[in-house]
N, C-alpha and C positions, 0 to 999 in steps of 0.2 A: 618431479618438480615441486618445490616448496612454495607456499603462498602466504602472503601477509593478509590477515583478515581483520577487519575493523567494523565498527558500528557507527553510522552517521545518520544525520537527519537531512532529508531532501528539502530543497527550496521550492516554493510554488512557482509554476511556470505554465505558459500556454502551450498546448500540445495539439498538433494536427495528427489525427489518427485514422487508421485504415485496418479493418479486420479481414483476414484471409485464412483459408484452410491450408495447413502445411502437412504434406505427406512426409512421414518420418523417413522413409526410404529415399525420398527425393528432396530432403530438407534444403540442400544447397540451392537447387534450382528454384524451389518455391519461395525461399526467403529472398533470393536475388530478384525474382519477379515482383514480390511484394514491395521491396525497397524501391524498385524502379517505378512502380505505380504510385508510391507515396511521394516521391520527388516530382513526378509528373503532376500530381494533384497540387503540390505546393507551387509549381510554376504556373499552372493554369489559373489558380485562384489568387495568386499574387502574394503568397506568404513567403517571407524571407527566413530561411533556416537560421536558428539561433543556438544550435548545439548539435551534438552527435545523435544519430538515429538509434532506435532501440527496437527490440522485439520482446513482447511479454507472452509467454506460453500459457494457455489456459487449461491444458491437459497434460497427461503424461507422455513422455517420449518413449515409445516402444516400437520395435521393428514391426512393420506390416500394418501400422495404424496411422491415423491422421489426428491432428489436433488444431483447434482454433488458436490463432496467434494475432495479437494486436501490434501492428507496426506503428511506432510513434516518432514524431519529429518535433523537437522544440522549435517554436516559431516566434517571431516578433509580431504581436497582435496589431501594432500600428501599421504593418505592411499590407493589411487586407485591402484588396481592391474589389473582389467579388467572391461569391460563394455559390455552391450548388448542393443538391441533396446527397451527393456522394461524400461530402466532406464532413468529418466529425472533428469538432474543435472543443476542447475542454480545458478547464483550469485545474491543474493537478493540485492535490492537497498535500501538505507536508506529511511525510511518513518516516518512520525509523526503519533502517534497513542494514543488514549485514552484507558485506561485499568484499570481493577480491578482484584482482586483475590477472587475466590469463594472456600470456604472450605466445604467439605462434599460431599455427593453423588449428583447425577445429577438430582434427582427428583425436586429440588428447584432451579436448575440453571437458569430457566426462570426468576426468581426474579432478578438474577444478570444482565441478559440481559436488563430487564426492567429498572433497576436502571441506567445502563450505557447509554442507549438510552435517558432516561429522562434527564440525566446530559448533554448530548451532545445538546439536544434541547434547554436547558436553557443557554448554553455557547456561546462563540464567535466562536465556530467551527461548521463545517458540516461534516457529514460522507462522506468519499471519497473512500470507497471500502468495500468488504465483511468482516464479522467478522472472527476471528481466535481464536480457543481454543488451548492454550499451556498447556500440561499436565505436570505440575511441579512435582506432585506426581500422578502417574498413578495407575489404579486398580491393576496391577501386582506388584506394589511396596507398596501398602497400607496394613497395618495390619487390619484395620477396615475402614468402610466408612467415618468416621470423619477425617481420615488422608488424604483423597483425596484433592488435591490442583490443581485448574485449573485457569489459567490466561486467561481472555477474552480480546482480543484486537480488536479495531475498528479503521482503518485508518481515519484520520481527516485532514481537511485543515481549515484555517481561513475563516470565512464566506465571508470576503471581497475579498478573493482570488478565489472565484468560482462564476460563473454566469451561468444561464440557459436561453437560448434565443430560439425564435421560427423560426429564420432565418435558411435556409438550411446550411448544413455543409460547402460546398465550399464557399458560400458567407461569412460565419462566419470566415473562415480561412483568407480570404482577409481582413476583418475588423480587426481581431486580429493583423495581420502584420502591418497594418496602425497605430493602437493604440499603439503598442509596439514601433514603430519608433518615434512616437510623444513623447514618454517618454525616448528617447535616446537609445533604445535597437535595436540591429541588430540580425537577426536570423542566427546563425552560423551553426546549424545542423538541419536536418529535417528527422524524422523517420516515415515512413508510416507503422505503425504496421500491419494494415490490409493486405497491399500488401506483406509485408515480410512473414507473417504467411501463406498466400495463396501460395506463391512461394516456401517457404522452407518446409512447413509441410502439404500443401494441406488443411489447416484449414480456414474456413470462419468466419468472425466476423464483427461487426459494424465498420463504419468509425472511425479511431483512429489515430490521428497524434500527434507526440511529436515535439515541436519546441524548440530548444536550444537557448534561448535569452541571449544576453550579452550586457551590457552597458559598452563600453570601458573605460570611465572615472572612473566608480566605480570599474571595474576590475583592472585597473592600481593602484588605491589607495589601494585596498585590497592586491594585490600581492607585493606591496612595503612593506607592514607590515608583510605578511606571505606568502612565496612562496608555502607552502602546500595548500593554499586556492584554488589553481587551481583544486583540486580534486572535488570541489563543483561547478565548472563553466562548462558550462553555466547554467543559471536558466531555468529549464524545464517548459514549458507551454503546457498543453494537451488540444487538441480540439477533442471531440468525440460526437457521436450521442448516445442518450438514448431515445428509442422509437421515439416520434415525436418531440423531442427537441434536441438542440445542447448544449453541456456542455463545458465550458471553465474553466480550473483549472490551477492555477499557484503554484509552490512550494513557501514555505515561507523561504526566505534566512535566516531570524533570527533564526528560529527553527532548521535549519541545522547546525548551529554553535555548536561545543562542548562546554561544560562548561569550559574547559581549554583554549579555544581560547582567544587571547589577547583582552582586553576590547576595544582597539582602533578599532576593527573590527565591533563592535556592531552598531555604528552610520552609517557605510556604509551599513550593512545589513538592518537596518531600512529604509534607503533611498531607497534601492533596492525594499524592500517590498512595501513602499508607492507608488513608481512608477509603480510597477506591479498592485497594487490595483487600481491605477488611470487608467491604461490601460484597466483593466477588467470593470471598471465602464463606461468607454467610449464605450466599446463593447456593454454593456447592454443598454445604452442610444440610441445608433445608431440603435440597433435592434428594439427598440420600436417606432422609428420615421420613419422607412422604410415602 
């Protein structure tokens, strides 16, 4: 089966979420049970579904193993009548993702994943997060297996906007700040995700810091053209640990622009992207010389 693969930007929306463990050898049963529980939560709490459900897999799919999966349902926030501690409601952030659509049952869906990952490896992008299946036509809606329609999404970033270094997390954060400053960026916001989740939810995770970087000159130029562009400011730069390496990732300002944004914003977005790429390149070079 051939697939058409493209890269798009997701729109922010409100998501009702539920995390469950999925046994790979019983994925069909566990996913079905998770979806049933998700829709039951929506009914009990008064959320109105506003789009197709999805499953995001947090681990690898290997026979004989299990993985955590996040079941998600876009909902209309104004429909809320009640809530309880079981319900997770979040506002999704815009992200860039590569995607394709698989038609038919799930026995051959591995071919779709293989095609998507192969495309990413040969592209200018790198994977930036776990895959998500969006069930455009789910089993309870299909008259026969051929009618099933599943969109597979993989978050991506431009390869030039992600680096992996061997220097420790704290040292890397300091180097990132210096490299950003050299490109005219100041850090306006700082979110320690690990500390926040530990304090608010009692959940532990790896080091994960989000730096909100802003170049005042570029921001001024963009705001003079379109005051709404402030919704995309500042540019987020993530520093996180991944096993024994530290990963630095920057948002692509050009990809965040909508198709209907004024053409005059494009050169500013390109400039911001080039500066972020130069900063990350400097981080990689300094890591190799330390």
